[in-house]
Every structure is written in structure tokens, then in C-alpha cells.
C-alpha positions in Angstrom: 0.0 0.0 0.0 2.9 2.4 0.8 4.4 1.7 -2.7 1.1 2.7 -4.3 1.0 5.9 -2.3 4.6 6.8 -3.3 3.8 6.2 -7.0 0.6 8.2 -6.7 2.5 11.1 -5.0 5.2 11.0 -7.6 2.8 11.1 -10.5 0.9 14.0 -8.8 4.1 15.9 -8.3 5.0 15.4 -12.0 1.6 16.6 -13.0 2.0 19.8 -11.0 5.5 20.4 -12.4 5.4 22.8 -15.4 9.1 23.6 -15.9 9.1 21.5 -19.1 6.4 23.7 -20.6 8.9 26.6 -21.1 11.2 24.4 -23.0 8.5 23.3 -25.4 7.5 26.9 -25.9 11.0 28.0 -26.7 11.4 25.1 -29.1 8.2 26.1 -30.9 9.4 29.7 -31.2 12.8 28.6 -32.5 11.1 26.3 -35.1 9.0 29.2 -36.2 12.0 31.5 -36.6 13.9 28.8 -38.5 10.9 28.4 -40.8 10.6 32.1 -41.5 14.4 32.4 -42.1 14.3 29.5 -44.5 11.4 31.0 -46.4 13.1 34.4 -46.5 16.4 33.1 -47.8 14.9 32.3 -51.2 14.2 36.0 -51.9 17.6 37.1 -50.4 19.4 34.5 -52.6 17.5 35.7 -55.7 18.5 39.4 -55.0 22.1 38.4 -54.3 22.2 36.4 -57.5 20.8 39.3 -59.5 23.3 41.8 -57.9 26.3 39.5 -58.7 25.1 39.0 -62.3 24.9 42.8 -62.8 28.4 43.3 -61.3 29.7 40.5 -63.5 28.2 41.9 -66.7 29.6 45.4 -65.8 33.1 44.0 -65.1 32.9 41.9 -68.3 32.1 45.0 -70.4 35.1 46.8 -68.9 37.5 43.9 -69.5 36.5 43.3 -73.1 
């Protein structure tokens, strides 16, 4: 009977514990930031590619 009481008290204590909730919230925020950064990288990469192509064509016209 005492073992049952100890298990019951341990499970009740774990149920009251909410420190792991913060970790889950931070993980969700980090995942959202990573998703937004990944989505934004496509437009940044396109703009960088365009800028380097313009620079390359200008340099090519000066060298020729």
C-alpha cells in the first residue's frame, strides 16, 4: 500500500511540475523563426544572384 501511495504522490508531483512547458514553448518559437528564415532566404538569394550578375556583366564589359 505504501508503494502505491509513493507512486501516486510521484505522479501527482510530475503533473504539478510545469518547468518543461517553457522548453517546449522555446522550441516552438525557435522552429517558427527557422521556418521564417528559410522562407526568407529564397528572396535574399535571388536578390544576391541578381546583384552579382549585374556586377559580373559590368566587369565583363570593362575587360572586353
